[in-house]
N, C-alpha and C positions, 0 to 999 in steps of 0.2 A: 457389810461386805466381808467375805471370807478372806483368809490369808493369801490364797492363790490370786484373787482379784487384786489385792493390794500389791503383790509382787509384780503382776503383769502391768498394773498402772505405773509403777516406778520405771519399768523397762520401756514402755511406750511413750512416757513423758520425760525421759531423761532424768529421773530421780525426783521430780516434783510430785509430791503426794497430796498437796493441798491446792484446790482450785479456787482462785478468787473469781468474783463475778459470777456470770451465768454458767451452769454446767448441768449435764445429765450423764450419769454413770449407769451403764447397762451391765447386768450380771446374769448370765445363763438365761437370756431371753426376757428378763424383767428389769424394771427400774430399781436400782439399788439406792440411788440418791439423786435429787434434782433440785436446782434452784434457779429462778429467773432473776434478772436484775431490773433496774428501772427502765433500761433501754432495750433489753433483750428478753422477750417473753417466750417461754418454752411450754408447750401444751401437748399432752398425749393425744394421739389420733383416736378417733372413736370407731373407725371402720376397719383398721388393721394395725398391726404392731408398728410403733414408731412415733415420731414427733412432728409437730408443726412449730417452726421457730421463726419468730418475727422480730426483725431488727429495725428499730425506729429510724426514720430519715435523720441524717445529720449525726448519727452516733459515731463518735471518734475514740480510738484508743482502747476499746474494750476487747476482751478475749472471751470466747465461748469454747468450752471443752465438752466433747461428746464421745468419750471412749466407750468401747464395748469389750467385755471379757467373757470368755467361755472357759470354765474351770474344770471340766471333767468330760469324759467320753460320753457319747450318746446324745449330745446336744447339737441340734441343727437350728441355729438362730437366724432369723430373717427379720430385718427392720427396714422401714421406709421413713426416711427423714427428709422433710421439705424445708428449705431455708428461703425466707422472703426478706431480702435486704433492701431497706429503704434508700431513697435518693440521697446521694452524697455521703452515705455512711462509709466508714473506713475501719474494718474490724479484722481480727485474726480468729480463725476457727481451728481448734486443735482436735483432730479426730484420731482414730487409731483403734486397733483391735489386737487383743491378745487371746490366743487360743491354746489351751492346755489340755492334755489327756495323759493319763497313766494307765488307761485301759486299752483293750483291743478294739474298742468302738471308736468310730470317727468323731471328731469335734469339728464344727463348722460354724462360721459366721459370714453372712452375706448382708451387706449394707447397700441399699439403693438410696442414694442421696441425690436430690434434685435441688438445684440452686436457681433462684430467680432474682437477679440483681437489677435494681432500678437504675435510672439514668445517673451516671457519675459515681455509682457505688464502687467500692474497692474491697476485695476480700483476699486475704492470704490464708490459704487452706493447707494445713500441715497434717499429714496422715502417715502414721507408722504402724507396721504390722509385725507381730512376732508370734512364734509358736514355741511352746515349751512342753517338757514331759517326754516320757518314753511310751512306746506302744502304738496306739492307733494313729490314723492319718489326721493331719491338721490342715484344714482348708479355709481359705479366705477369698471370696470372689466379690470385689467391690464393683458397683455400677454407679457412674456419676453422669448426671444429665444437667447441662448448664444452659441457661438463657441469659444473655447479657444485653441489657438495653443500651441505648446510645452512650458512648464514652465510659461505660462501665469497664472494670478490669478485675480479672481473677487470676491469681497465681496459685497453682497447685504444686506442692512439694511432697511427693509420695515416696515411701521407701519400705523395703522388706528388711527387717533387722536380722532375720534368720529364723530357722526352725519351722517354717511353713512348708508343708509338703506339696501343696497344690494351690495355685492362685491364677485366676483369670480376671483381668481388668477390662471393663468396657467404659469408655468415656465418649459422650456425644455432646456437641455444643452448637448453639445457634447464637451468632454474634450480630448485633445491629451496627450501624455506621459508627466508626470511631472506637468500638469496643476492642478489648485486647484480652487474650487468654494465653498464659504461659504455663506449660506443664513440664515438671521435672520428675 
């Protein structure tokens, strides 16, 4: 990882530079580092850029980190991440994106995240965005699609930390009986 990525990671994670457990760090449209855990499997998609993430049923107390960083102008990054969360799992997913440019060219990251939570699963999804640098436009346009099975719960906590020039968020959800979605 380059130094700009390390700086962006510190900003979007509140200073935490070391990820325990499962993680995938994306840098300028490519995987910079990735690790699965016993209960969380991360696999690269074969048909488009992105990941398939499978969380075993009953997994408790684990955290998955999936930050993405763009470190210079002229990068238009698009990623498709699908999360399959097993029955009665209870996990935290830390996402976020840092976009940096010192050029006159635009820097952009778009993440299309789809969540499929099985019966009774719980996810706390933390997402922070930041833009840094001088010059070109910094854009982040997240799309989140959510399907919650019976009694599943998802809590989304999203924030713009600053420096992003343009952002459009689209969130769609389908909830089964007893499911709950909280968006902040």
